[in-house]
PAZAPA-4460 file (N, C-alpha, C; in steps of 0.05 Angstrom, whole numbers, plus 32768, in hexadecimal, padded with zeros to 4 digits):
% residues 337
    n_x    n_y    n_z   ca_x   ca_y   ca_z    c_x    c_y    c_z   seq   type   mol
   85D7   808A   8252   85BC   8091   824B   85B9   8090   822C     1      X     A
   85A1   8089   8222   859D   8087   8205   859A   80A2   81F9     2      X     A
   859C   80A3   81DF   8598   80BC   81D0   857B   80C5   81D2     3      X     A
   8577   80DF   81D4   855C   80EA   81D5   854D   80E7   81BB     4      X     A
   855C   80E0   81A5   8550   80DD   818B   8548   80C0   8186     5      X     A
   854F   80AD   8199   8549   8091   8194   852B   808C   8195     6      X     A
   8521   8079   8186   8505   8073   8184   84FE   805A   8195     7      X     A
   84E8   805B   81A2   84DE   8043   81B0   84D8   802D   819C     8      X     A
   84D9   8015   81A5   84D4   7FFE   8193   84B8   8001   8187     9      X     A
   84B6   7FFF   816D   849C   8001   815F   849A   7FE9   814C    10      X     A
   8481   7FE3   8144   847C   7FCD   8132   8471   7FD7   8118    11      X     A
   847C   7FCD   8102   8472   7FD4   80E7   846C   7FBB   80D7    12      X     A
   8459   7FBE   80C4   8454   7FA8   80B2   8464   7FAD   8099    13      X     A
   8474   7F99   8091   8487   7F9E   807B   8483   7F88   8065    14      X     A
   8486   7F90   804C   8484   7F7E   8035   8498   7F87   8020    15      X     A
   849B   7F78   800B   84AC   7F7F   7FF5   849C   7F86   7FDC    16      X     A
   84A9   7F90   7FC8   849B   7F98   7FB0   848D   7F81   7FA2    17      X     A
   8499   7F69   7FA3   848E   7F53   7F93   8480   7F3E   7FA4    18      X     A
   847D   7F43   7FBE   8471   7F2F   7FCF   8458   7F3B   7FDD    19      X     A
   8444   7F2A   7FE0   842B   7F33   7FEE   842D   7F2D   800C    20      X     A
   8441   7F1D   8013   8444   7F16   8030   844E   7F2D   8040    21      X     A
   8442   7F31   8057   8449   7F47   8069   8452   7F3B   8084    22      X     A
   8466   7F48   8090   8470   7F3F   80AA   8472   7F57   80BD    23      X     A
   846C   7F51   80D6   846F   7F66   80EB   848C   7F67   80F4    24      X     A
   8498   7F7E   80F4   84B4   7F81   80FC   84B5   7F97   8112    25      X     A
   84C1   7F90   8128   84C5   7FA3   813E   84E1   7FAF   813B    26      X     A
   84E3   7FC9   813E   84FD   7FD6   813B   84FD   7FF0   814B    27      X     A
   8516   7FFB   814F   8518   8015   815D   8522   802B   814A    28      X     A
   852A   8023   8132   8533   8037   811E   8532   802B   8102    29      X     A
   8538   803C   80EE   8536   8033   80D2   854C   801E   80CC    30      X     A
   8563   8021   80D8   8579   800E   80D3   8571   7FF2   80DC    31      X     A
   8565   7FF0   80F4   855C   7FD6   80FE   8546   7FCA   80ED    32      X     A
   8533   7FDC   80E4   851D   7FD3   80D3   8528   7FC7   80B9    33      X     A
   853C   7FD4   80AC   8547   7FCA   8093   8556   7FAF   8098    34      X     A
   8564   7FAE   80AE   8574   7F96   80B4   8561   7F7E   80B7    35      X     A
   854C   7F81   80C7   8539   7F6B   80CC   8529   7F65   80B3    36      X     A
   8521   7F7A   80A4   8511   7F76   808C   8520   7F67   8077    37      X     A
   8539   7F6F   8072   854A   7F63   805E   8550   7F46   8065    38      X     A
   8554   7F41   807F   8559   7F25   8087   8540   7F14   8083    39      X     A
   8529   7F1F   8089   8510   7F10   8086   850A   7F09   8069    40      X     A
   850E   7F1D   8057   8508   7F18   803B   8521   7F10   802B    41      X     A
   8537   7F0D   8038   8550   7F05   802B   8558   7F18   8015    42      X     A
   8559   7F32   801C   8561   7F47   800A   857C   7F52   8012    43      X     A
   858B   7F5D   7FFE   85A4   7F6A   8005   859F   7F84   8015    44      X     A
   85AD   7F88   802A   85A9   7FA0   803B   85B1   7FBA   802D    45      X     A
   85C6   7FB9   801D   85D0   7FD1   8010   85BC   7FDC   7FFB    46      X     A
   85B8   7FF5   7FFC   85A7   8004   7FE9   8589   7FFD   7FEC    47      X     A
   8582   7FF0   8001   8565   7FEA   8006   8558   8003   8012    48      X     A
   8540   8009   8008   8531   8020   8011   8516   8017   801D    49      X     A
   850A   8028   802D   84F0   8022   8039   84DC   8038   8031    50      X     A
   84C5   8030   8028   84B0   8043   8020   8495   803D   802D    51      X     A
   8484   8051   802F   8469   804D   8039   845A   803D   8024    52      X     A
   844B   8029   802D   843A   8019   801B   8425   802A   800E    53      X     A
   8419   803D   801D   8403   804D   8014   8409   805E   7FFB    54      X     A
   841F   806D   7FFC   8424   8080   7FE6   8441   8081   7FDC    55      X     A
   8452   806F   7FE6   846D   806E   7FDB   8481   8081   7FE7    56      X     A
   8478   8091   7FFB   848B   80A4   8008   84A3   8095   8014    57      X     A
   84BB   809D   800D   84D2   8090   8019   84D5   8097   8036    58      X     A
   84DB   8084   8047   84DC   8087   8064   84F8   808C   806D    59      X     A
   84FC   80A3   807B   8515   80A9   8087   8514   80A0   80A5    60      X     A
   852B   80A1   80B2   852C   8099   80CE   851A   80AB   80DF    61      X     A
   851A   80C5   80D9   850A   80D8   80E8   84ED   80D3   80E3    62      X     A
   84E6   80CE   80CA   84C9   80CA   80C3   84BF   80B0   80D0    63      X     A
   84D0   809B   80D2   84C8   8082   80DE   84BF   8086   80FB    64      X     A
   84CB   8099   8109   84C4   809E   8125   84A8   80AB   8127    65      X     A
   849F   80B7   8112   8486   80C6   8113   846D   80B6   810A    66      X     A
   8472   80A1   80FA   845B   8091   80F0   8452   807D   8105    67      X     A
   8438   8076   8105   842D   8065   811A   8435   8047   8117    68      X     A
   8432   8039   812D   8436   801C   812D   8424   800F   8118    69      X     A
   842D   7FF9   810D   841E   7FE9   80F9   841B   7FF6   80DE    70      X     A
   8429   800C   80D9   8429   8018   80BF   8436   8004   80AB    71      X     A
   842A   8002   8093   8434   7FEF   8080   844A   7FFB   806F    72      X     A
   8461   7FED   806D   8478   7FF7   805F   8481   7FE4   8049    73      X     A
   8490   7FEE   8035   849A   7FDD   801F   84B8   7FDF   801E    74      X     A
   84C6   7FC9   801D   84E3   7FC8   8019   84E9   7FC8   7FFB    75      X     A
   84F9   7FDB   7FF2   8500   7FDD   7FD6   851E   7FD9   7FD2    76      X     A
   8525   7FC8   7FBE   8541   7FC4   7FB7   8549   7FD9   7FA3    77      X     A
   8563   7FDA   7F9E   856E   7FEE   7F8B   8561   7FEB   7F70    78      X     A
   8557   8001   7F65   854A   8001   7F4B   852C   7FFE   7F4C    79      X     A
   8521   7FF6   7F64   8504   7FF3   7F66   84F7   800D   7F6F    80      X     A
   84DE   8011   7F65   84CE   8028   7F6D   84B3   801F   7F76    81      X     A
   84A6   802F   7F86   848B   8028   7F90   8478   803F   7F8A    82      X     A
   8467   803C   7F76   8455   8052   7F6E   8438   804B   7F74    83      X     A
   8432   8033   7F7C   8417   802B   7F81   8415   800D   7F83    84      X     A
   83FE   8004   7F8D   83FB   7FE7   7F93   83EE   7FD9   7F7B    85      X     A
   83FD   7FD4   7F67   83F2   7FC7   7F4E   83E6   7FAC   7F54    86      X     A
   83F4   7F9C   7F65   83E9   7F81   7F6C   83CE   7F83   7F79    87      X     A
   83CC   7F96   7F8D   83B2   7F99   7F9A   839D   7FA3   7F88    88      X     A
   83A4   7FB5   7F76   8391   7FC0   7F63   8387   7FAA   7F50    89      X     A
   8399   7F9A   7F47   8392   7F84   7F35   837F   7F70   7F43    90      X     A
   8385   7F6A   7F5C   8375   7F58   7F6C   8359   7F64   7F6F    91      X     A
   8358   7F7E   7F74   833F   7F8C   7F78   832E   7F8B   7F5F    92      X     A
   833A   7F91   7F48   832C   7F91   7F2F   8321   7F75   7F28    93      X     A
   8331   7F61   7F2C   8329   7F45   7F25   8313   7F3B   7F38    94      X     A
   8314   7F45   7F51   8300   7F3C   7F64   82E4   7F46   7F5C    95      X     A
   82E3   7F5D   7F4F   82C9   7F68   7F47   82C2   7F62   7F2A    96      X     A
   82D6   7F5D   7F19   82D0   7F5A   7EFD   82DD   7F40   7EF2    97      X     A
   82D9   7F2A   7EFF   82E6   7F11   7EF7   82DE   7F09   7EDA    98      X     A
   82C6   7F0F   7ED3   82BD   7F06   7EB9   82BE   7F1D   7EA4    99      X     A
   82C6   7F34   7EAC   82C7   7F4B   7E9A   82E4   7F52   7E95   100      X     A
   82F1   7F41   7E85   830D   7F44   7E7F   8314   7F5E   7E71   101      X     A
   8301   7F68   7E61   8305   7F81   7E53   8309   7F98   7E66   102      X     A
   82F9   7F98   7E7B   82FA   7FAD   7E8F   8315   7FAC   7E9E   103      X     A
   831E   7F94   7EA5   8337   7F90   7EB2   834E   7F9A   7EA1   104      X     A
   834D   7F93   7E87   8363   7F9C   7E75   8363   7FBA   7E72   105      X     A
   834B   7FC6   7E70   8349   7FE3   7E6E   8355   7FF1   7E87   106      X     A
   834F   7FE5   7E9E   835A   7FF0   7EB7   8378   7FEF   7EB7   107      X     A
   8383   7FD8   7EAE   83A0   7FD4   7EAE   83AD   7FE9   7E9B   108      X     A
   83A0   7FEF   7E85   83AB   8003   7E73   83AC   801F   7E80   109      X     A
   8397   8025   7E90   8397   803E   7E9E   83AE   8040   7EB2   110      X     A
   83B8   8029   7EBB   83CE   8029   7ECE   83E9   8026   7EC2   111      X     A
   83EB   8029   7EA7   8404   8025   7E9A   840E   803D   7E8A   112      X     A
   83FF   8053   7E89   8408   806A   7E7A   8416   807F   7E8C   113      X     A
   841B   8097   7E82   842A   80AA   7E91   841B   80B5   7EAA   114      X     A
   8401   80B2   7EAB   83F2   80BB   7EC2   83ED   80A5   7ED6   115      X     A
   83F9   808D   7ED1   83F5   8076   7EE3   83FA   807B   7F00   116      X     A
   8410   8088   7F08   8415   808C   7F25   83FE   809A   7F33   117      X     A
   83F3   80AF   7F26   83DD   80BD   7F33   83C4   80AB   7F36   118      X     A
   83BE   809B   7F21   83A7   808A   7F22   83AB   8073   7F36   119      X     A
   83C4   8069   7F38   83CA   8054   7F4B   83C5   805F   7F67   120      X     A
   83CE   8077   7F6C   83CB   8083   7F87   83AE   8085   7F8F   121      X     A
   839D   808E   7F7C   8380   8090   7F81   8373   8075   7F87   122      X     A
   837B   8061   7F78   8370   8046   7F7C   837A   803A   7F96   123      X     A
   8393   803F   7F9C   839E   8034   7FB6   838F   8041   7FCD   124      X     A
   838B   805B   7FCC   837C   8069   7FE2   8360   805D   7FE4   125      X     A
   8353   8058   7FCD   8338   804D   7FCD   8338   8031   7FDA   126      X     A
   834A   8020   7FD1   834B   8004   7FDB   8351   8004   7FF9   127      X     A
   8364   8015   8001   836D   8016   801D   8355   801D   802F   128      X     A
   8342   802C   8025   832C   8036   8036   8311   8028   8031   129      X     A
   8312   8012   8020   82F9   8004   801A   82EB   7FFB   8033   130      X     A
   82FA   7FEF   8046   82EE   7FE3   805D   82EE   7FF6   8076   131      X     A
   82F5   800F   8071   82F7   8021   8088   82DC   802F   808D   132      X     A
   82D8   8037   80A5   82BF   8044   80AD   82C1   8062   80AB   133      X     A
   82C6   806B   8092   82CC   8088   808E   82B5   809A   8097   134      X     A
   829D   8093   8090   8287   80A6   8096   827D   80A4   80B3   135      X     A
   8287   8091   80C2   8280   8090   80DF   828B   80A9   80EC   136      X     A
   827B   80B4   80FE   8284   80CD   810B   8287   80CB   8129   137      X     A
   8275   80BC   8136   8276   80BA   8153   8289   80A5   815E   138      X     A
   8290   80A7   8177   82A1   8093   8184   8293   8077   8184   139      X     A
   8279   8076   8187   826B   805D   8188   826C   804F   816C   140      X     A
   826C   805F   8157   826C   8054   813C   8287   8049   8133   141      X     A
   829C   8054   813E   82B7   804C   8135   82CB   804D   814D   142      X     A
   82C8   803B   8160   82D8   803B   8178   82F6   8038   8172   143      X     A
   82FF   8027   815F   831C   8025   815A   8329   8040   8152   144      X     A
   831A   8051   8144   8325   806B   813C   832D   807C   8154   145      X     A
   831E   807A   816A   8322   808A   8181   8336   807F   8195   146      X     A
   8343   8069   818E   8357   805D   81A0   836C   8071   81A8   147      X     A
   8370   8076   81C1   8385   8088   81CB   837B   80A5   81CD   148      X     A
   8362   80AB   81C6   8357   80C6   81C7   8346   80CA   81E0   149      X     A
   8349   80E1   81ED   833A   80E6   8205   831C   80E3   8201   150      X     A
   830E   80DA   8216   82F2   80D5   8215   82E1   80EE   8210   151      X     A
   82EC   8105   8215   82DD   811E   8211   82D6   8122   81F3   152      X     A
   82E5   8115   81E1   82DF   8118   81C5   82CB   8103   81BD   153      X     A
   82B3   810C   81B5   829D   80F9   81AF   829A   80F3   8191   154      X     A
   82A6   8104   8180   82A5   80FE   8163   82BF   8106   8156   155      X     A
   82C3   80FC   813E   82DC   80FF   812F   82E1   811D   8129   156      X     A
   82CC   812B   8120   82D0   8146   8117   82D9   8158   812E   157      X     A
   82CF   8154   8146   82D7   8164   815C   82F4   815F   8163   158      X     A
   82FD   8146   8161   8319   8141   8167   832B   814D   8151   159      X     A
   8323   814A   8138   8333   8155   8122   8335   8174   8124   160      X     A
   831F   8180   812C   831F   819D   8130   8332   81A4   8146   161      X     A
   8333   8194   815B   8345   8199   8172   8362   8198   8169   162      X     A
   8369   8184   8158   8384   8181   814F   838D   819A   813F   163      X     A
   837B   81A5   812F   8382   81BD   8120   8385   81D5   8132   164      X     A
   8372   81D7   8145   8374   81ED   8158   838F   81EC   8167   165      X     A
   8398   81D4   816E   83B1   81D0   817D   83C8   81DB   816D   166      X     A
   83C8   81D6   8153   83DE   81DF   8142   83DE   81FE   8141   167      X     A
   83C7   820A   813E   83C5   8227   813C   83CD   8234   8157   168      X     A
   83C4   8227   816D   83CB   8231   8187   83EA   8231   818B   169      X     A
   83F7   821D   8181   8414   821B   8183   8422   8232   8174   170      X     A
   8416   823A   815E   8421   8251   814F   841E   826A   815F   171      X     A
   8407   826D   816D   8403   8285   817D   8417   8285   8195   172      X     A
   841C   826E   81A0   8430   826C   81B6   844B   8276   81AD   173      X     A
   8453   826F   8195   846D   8277   818A   846E   8295   8188   174      X     A
   8458   82A1   817F   8457   82BF   817D   845A   82CB   8199   175      X     A
   844C   82C0   81AD   844C   82CC   81C8   8468   82C9   81D5   176      X     A
   8476   82B3   81CE   8490   82AE   81DC   84A7   82BA   81CD   177      X     A
   84A3   82C8   81B8   84B9   82D4   81A8   84C8   82E9   81B9   178      X     A
   84E2   82E8   81B8   84F2   82FB   81C7   84F2   8316   81B9   179      X     A
   84E7   832A   81C7   84E3   8345   81BB   84F3   835A   81C9   180      X     A
   84FC   836E   81BA   850A   8385   81C5   84F9   8392   81DB   181      X     A
   8505   8398   81F2   84F6   83A4   8208   84E7   83BE   8200   182      X     A
   84F1   83CD   81ED   84E5   83E5   81E4   84C9   83DF   81D7   183      X     A
   84C7   83C9   81CA   84AF   83C2   81BB   849D   83AD   81CA   184      X     A
   84A6   83A5   81E2   8499   838F   81F0   847B   8393   81F5   185      X     A
   8474   83AB   81FF   8458   83B0   8206   8446   83AF   81ED   186      X     A
   844F   83BC   81D8   843E   83BD   81BF   843C   83A1   81B3   187      X     A
   8452   8392   81B4   8452   8377   81A9   843E   8366   81B9   188      X     A
   843E   8369   81D3   842C   8359   81E4   840F   8361   81DE   189      X     A
   840A   837A   81DA   83EF   8384   81D3   83E5   8377   81B9   190      X     A
   83F5   8377   81A5   83ED   836C   818B   83EA   834E   818D   191      X     A
   83FB   8341   819D   83F8   8324   81A1   83DE   831D   81AE   192      X     A
   83D5   832E   81C1   83BC   8329   81CF   83A5   832D   81BC   193      X     A
   83A7   8341   81AA   8392   8345   8196   838F   832D   8184   194      X     A
   83A6   8322   817B   83A6   830B   816A   839A   82F3   8178   195      X     A
   83A1   82EF   8191   8397   82D9   81A1   8378   82DB   81A4   196      X     A
   836E   82F3   81A9   8351   82F7   81AB   8343   82F1   8191   197      X     A
   8350   82F8   817A   8344   82F3   8160   8344   82D5   815A   198      X     A
   8359   82C7   8162   835A   82AA   815F   8344   829C   816F   199      X     A
   8340   82A5   8187   832B   8299   8198   830F   829E   818B   200      X     A
   830B   82B5   817F   82F2   82BB   8173   82EC   82A9   815B   201      X     A
   8300   82A0   814D   82FC   828F   8136   8304   8272   813D   202      X     A
   8305   826C   8157   830A   8251   8161   8323   8244   8155   203      X     A
   8338   8255   8153   8353   824C   814B   8353   823E   8130   204      X     A
   8340   8245   811F   833E   823A   8104   833E   821B   8104   205      X     A
   8332   8210   8119   832F   81F3   811A   831E   81E7   8104   206      X     A
   830F   81F8   80F7   82FD   81F0   80E0   830D   81E4   80C9   207      X     A
   8327   81EB   80C7   8337   81E1   80B1   8337   81C2   80AF   208      X     A
   8336   81B5   80C7   8338   8197   80C7   831C   818A   80CD   209      X     A
   8307   819A   80CE   82ED   8190   80D6   82DC   818C   80BD   210      X     A
   82D6   8173   80B7   82C7   816D   809E   82AA   8174   80A0   211      X     A
   82A0   817B   80B8   8284   8183   80BC   8281   81A1   80B7   212      X     A
   8297   81AF   80B3   8295   81CC   80AE   828D   81D2   8091   213      X     A
   8286   81EB   808C   827F   81F3   8071   8298   81F0   805F   214      X     A
   8293   81EC   8046   82A8   81E6   8033   82BE   81FC   8032   215      X     A
   82B6   8215   8035   82C9   822B   8033   82DA   822D   804C   216      X     A
   82D3   821F   8061   82E1   8221   807B   82F3   820A   8080   217      X     A
   82F3   81F5   8070   8302   81DD   8075   8316   81D7   805E   218      X     A
   8329   81C6   8065   833E   81BE   8051   8339   81A2   8046   219      X     A
   8323   8195   804E   831D   817A   8045   8302   8179   8037   220      X     A
   82FD   8161   802C   82E3   815D   8020   82CF   8157   8036   221      X     A
   82B6   8154   8030   82A1   814E   8044   82A5   8132   804F   222      X     A
   82B4   8121   8041   82BA   8106   804B   82D3   8106   805C   223      X     A
   82E3   811B   805B   82FB   811D   806C   8315   8119   805D   224      X     A
   8315   811A   8042   832D   8117   8033   833D   8131   8031   225      X     A
   8357   812F   8038   8369   8146   8036   837D   8140   801F   226      X     A
   8384   8155   8011   8398   8153   7FFB   83B0   8165   8002   227      X     A
   83C7   815B   7FFD   83E0   816B   8001   83DF   8182   7FED   228      X     A
   83E6   819A   7FF7   83E6   81B2   7FE6   8401   81B8   7FDA   229      X     A
   8414   81A6   7FDF   842F   81AA   7FD3   8441   81BC   7FE3   230      X     A
   845A   81BA   7FDD   846E   81CB   7FEB   8469   81E9   7FE7   231      X     A
   8475   81F9   7FF8   8470   8216   7FF8   8475   8223   7FDE   232      X     A
   8487   8218   7FCD   848F   8225   7FB4   8482   821A   7F9B   233      X     A
   846D   8209   7F9E   845F   81FF   7F87   8441   8202   7F8C   234      X     A
   8431   8200   7F76   8414   8204   7F78   8405   81EC   7F82   235      X     A
   840F   81D4   7F7C   8400   81BC   7F84   8414   81A5   7F89   236      X     A
   840A   8190   7F97   841B   8179   7F9C   841C   8167   7F83   237      X     A
   8434   8163   7F79   8438   8153   7F61   8434   8135   7F66   238      X     A
   8436   812D   7F80   8433   8110   7F86   8417   8109   7F8E   239      X     A
   8405   811C   7F8E   83E9   8118   7F94   83E5   810A   7FAF   240      X     A
   83F3   8113   7FC4   83EF   8108   7FDE   83D3   810E   7FE9   241      X     A
   83C6   80FA   7FF4   83AC   80FF   8001   83A9   80EC   8018   242      X     A
   8397   80F3   802A   8393   80E3   8042   8377   80E9   804E   243      X     A
   836B   80D5   805A   8352   80DA   8068   8356   80D1   8086   244      X     A
   835C   80E4   8097   8361   80DD   80B3   8347   80D4   80C2   245      X     A
   8330   80D8   80B5   8317   80CF   80C0   8312   80B1   80BB   246      X     A
   8322   80A4   80AA   831D   8089   80A1   8325   8074   80B6   247      X     A
   833C   8077   80C2   8345   8063   80D6   835A   806F   80E8   248      X     A
   8360   8061   80FD   8373   806C   8111   838F   8071   8105   249      X     A
   8398   805E   80F4   83B3   8061   80E9   83B5   807A   80D8   250      X     A
   83A0   8080   80C8   83A0   8098   80B7   839E   80B1   80C8   251      X     A
   838F   80AF   80DE   838D   80C6   80F1   83A8   80CD   80FC   252      X     A
   83B7   80B8   8105   83D1   80BD   8111   83E5   80C7   80FC   253      X     A
   83E4   80BB   80E4   83F6   80C3   80CE   83F1   80E0   80C6   254      X     A
   83D8   80E9   80C7   83D2   8104   80C0   83E0   8119   80D2   255      X     A
   83E6   8110   80EA   83F4   8123   80FC   8410   812A   80F2   256      X     A
   841B   811A   80DF   8435   8121   80D4   8434   8135   80BD   257      X     A
   841B   813A   80B3   8417   814F   809F   841B   816A   80AB   258      X     A
   8426   817D   809C   842C   8197   80A7   8419   81AD   809C   259      X     A
   8412   81C0   80AE   8406   81D9   80A6   841D   81EC   80A3   260      X     A
   8428   81ED   808B   8441   81FB   8086   843D   8218   807E   261      X     A
   844C   822A   808A   844B   8246   8083   845B   824B   8069   262      X     A
   844F   8258   8056   845D   825E   803C   8472   8273   8042   263      X     A
   846A   828A   804D   847D   829D   8059   8482   8292   8075   264      X     A
   849A   828C   807C   849F   827E   8095   8499   828E   80AE   265      X     A
   848E   827F   80C1   8487   828B   80DB   849F   8295   80EB   266      X     A
   84B2   8282   80F0   84C9   8288   8101   84DD   829A   80F4   267      X     A
   84E2   8295   80DA   84F7   82A3   80CC   84EE   82BF   80C2   268      X     A
   84D5   82C2   80BC   84CC   82DB   80AF   84B6   82EA   80BD   269      X     A
   849F   82DD   80C2   8487   82EB   80CB   848B   82F8   80E7   270      X     A
   8491   82E7   80FA   8493   82F1   8116   84AA   8305   8119   271      X     A
   84C2   8300   810E   84D7   8314   810F   84CF   832E   8101   272      X     A
   84C1   832C   80EB   84B8   8345   80DD   84A4   8354   80EE   273      X     A
   8492   8346   80FC   847F   8353   810D   848D   8362   8124   274      X     A
   84A1   8354   8130   84B0   8360   8146   84BF   8379   813D   275      X     A
   84CB   8377   8125   84DA   838E   811B   84C8   83A5   8114   276      X     A
   84B1   839F   8109   849D   83B4   8101   8494   83C3   811A   277      X     A
   848F   83B5   8130   8487   83C2   8148   849D   83D3   8154   278      X     A
   84B5   83CA   8153   84CC   83D9   815D   84D0   83F3   814D   279      X     A
   84CC   83F1   8133   84D2   8408   8122   84B9   8417   8119   280      X     A
   84A2   8413   8126   8489   841F   811C   8488   843D   811D   281      X     A
   8495   8449   8130   8497   8466   8132   847B   8473   8130   282      X     A
   8468   8469   8140   844E   8475   8141   843A   8468   812D   283      X     A
   8444   8459   811A   8432   844C   8107   8424   8434   8113   284      X     A
   840C   842E   8108   83FC   8419   8112   8402   83FF   8103   285      X     A
   8408   83EA   8113   840F   83D0   8107   83F6   83C4   80FA   286      X     A
   83F9   83B9   80E2   83E4   83AC   80D4   83E2   838F   80DE   287      X     A
   83D9   838B   80F7   83D9   8370   8103   83C8   835B   80F3   288      X     A
   83B2   8363   80E6   83A3   834E   80D6   83B5   8342   80C0   289      X     A
   83C7   8351   80B5   83D9   8346   80A0   83EA   8330   80AC   290      X     A
   83F6   8336   80C3   8407   8321   80D1   83F6   830A   80DA   291      X     A
   83DE   8310   80E4   83CC   82FB   80EE   83C5   82E7   80D7   292      X     A
   83BF   82F1   80C0   83B9   82DF   80A9   83D1   82CE   80A1   293      X     A
   83E8   82DA   80A2   8400   82CB   809A   8406   82B5   80AF   294      X     A
   8400   82BA   80C8   8407   82A7   80DD   83F2   8291   80E0   295      X     A
   83D8   8297   80DD   83C4   8284   80E6   83AF   827C   80D1   296      X     A
   83B1   8285   80B8   839C   827F   80A5   83A8   8273   808B   297      X     A
   8396   8268   807B   839F   825B   8062   83A8   826F   804D   298      X     A
   83A7   8288   8054   83B3   829C   8043   83D1   8297   8040   299      X     A
   83DD   828B   8055   83FA   8285   8055   8400   8269   805F   300      X     A
   83EC   8259   8063   83F0   823D   806D   83E9   8229   8057   301      X     A
   83F9   8214   8054   83F3   81FF   8042   83F4   81E4   8051   302      X     A
   83E1   81D3   804B   83E1   81B8   8057   83F4   81A6   8046   303      X     A
   8409   819B   8052   841E   818E   8042   8425   8173   804E   304      X     A
   8426   815F   803D   8430   8144   8044   844D   8147   804C   305      X     A
   8456   8137   805F   8471   813A   806A   8487   8137   8054   306      X     A
   8481   8127   803F   8494   8124   8029   8496   813E   8018   307      X     A
   8482   814F   8019   8482   8168   8009   848A   8180   801A   308      X     A
   848F   817B   8034   8496   8191   8046   84B4   8197   8044   309      X     A
   84BB   81AE   8037   84D7   81B6   8035   84DF   81C5   804D   310      X     A
   84F4   81BC   805A   84FD   81C9   8073   8513   81DE   806E   311      X     A
   851A   81E2   8055   852E   81F6   804F   8521   8212   8051   312      X     A
   8531   8227   8052   8527   8242   8053   8517   8249   803B   313      X     A
   84FF   8255   803F   84EE   825C   8029   84F7   8276   801B   314      X     A
   8507   8285   8029   8511   829E   801D   84FB   82B1   8014   315      X     A
   84E6   82B2   8024   84CF   82C3   801E   84CC   82D7   8035   316      X     A
   84C4   82EF   8030   84C1   8303   8045   84A6   8310   8044   317      X     A
   849F   831E   8059   8485   832C   805B   8485   8343   8047   318      X     A
   846D   834B   803F   8469   8362   802D   846C   837C   803D   319      X     A
   8480   838B   8038   8486   83A3   8047   846F   83B8   8046   320      X     A
   8460   83B7   802F   844B   83CB   802C   8432   83C4   803D   321      X     A
   8432   83AC   8049   841B   83A3   8058   8420   83A4   8076   322      X     A
   8438   83AB   807F   843F   83A9   809B   8430   83BD   80AC   323      X     A
   842D   83D6   80A2   8420   83EB   80B1   8405   83F1   80A4   324      X     A
   83F2   83F9   80B5   83D8   8401   80AB   83DB   841D   809D   325      X     A
   83CD   841F   8087   83CD   8439   8079   83BA   844C   8087   326      X     A
   83C4   8465   808B   83B4   8479   8099   839E   8483   8087   327      X     A
   8385   8485   8092   836F   848F   8082   8371   84AD   807E   328      X     A
   836A   84B6   8066   836B   84D2   8060   8350   84DF   8069   329      X     A
   8352   84F6   8076   833A   8504   807F   8331   8516   8068   330      X     A
   8316   851A   8067   830B   8529   8051   8315   8545   804F   331      X     A
   831B   8551   8067   8324   856D   8067   8342   8570   8067   332      X     A
   8350   8559   8063   836D   855B   8063   8376   856B   804A   333      X     A
   838A   857D   804D   8393   858C   8036   83A2   857A   8023   334      X     A
   839E   857E   800A   83AC   856F   7FF5   83C8   857A   7FF1   335      X     A
   83DB   8567   7FEE   83F6   856F   7FE9   83FB   8571   7FCB   336      X     A
   8403   8588   7FC2   8407   858C   7FA5   8424   8587   7F9E   337      X     A
***
């Protein structure tokens, strides 16, 4: 029997740093992709790396299994880097400004200083989506986008909302399935039911991925652009990762690899802390809204590109002062001197 980690045969579009020619290559893993790609372009196999064409993210064997068919990849030899599609940008500029050489030269200068990588990324995103039907919303307006999606979804926003709801529901399932001490089981179940009811009331925060929602309730622009918020231990993404899953099917599928990452970790910290607090409460009331916000809201969730998702331990813990509700003082309570 084959390994459970083996990948079914997939097809990718592959090119090199200095060539505009692209070839479709079928492979079952990264090793086979490199072998076939190097043979096709007559490159040395040793030290060859594979990156995403869109943003330069280096592709690992595990990541290759998660990206969709026909994703465009770049083969890099030792010493080569991929920060943006300079050739495509140059072609784009010349197509629009053939007679305005001063504008072309000015644009090239913008792409040559210390901020060039960020500017390149913005232009690449723009070029990549020039011919996409981003603002189309219904299935009739953009049938290719809905390929593989159940017919019950009539527009893009409803499907994107559903994908977010599914992620939040999975977090709730992990809470419900946590192994709890029998002494605390009933109280734990009661609090889990309260949280579940609260999630249903706010529709599992599906608004985070819905571009039709109010600005304060979503994580994207009104056009559907999402930006990586960076790893748990930094304020912002230094690589300026962005994506618009509303633009085309490939981007929609690729967006599924982005993570809604818990800053204070769900499995290692939040749920165990909740279980311990219930077991040791000794008559005190659990501050369930505190745990709820850490588990299911952007108070503790960050949208992160897979390349910025750190899988190491965050070494962060819950705030002990927030675990239990503070008892209200009665007006007639005697003051302790």
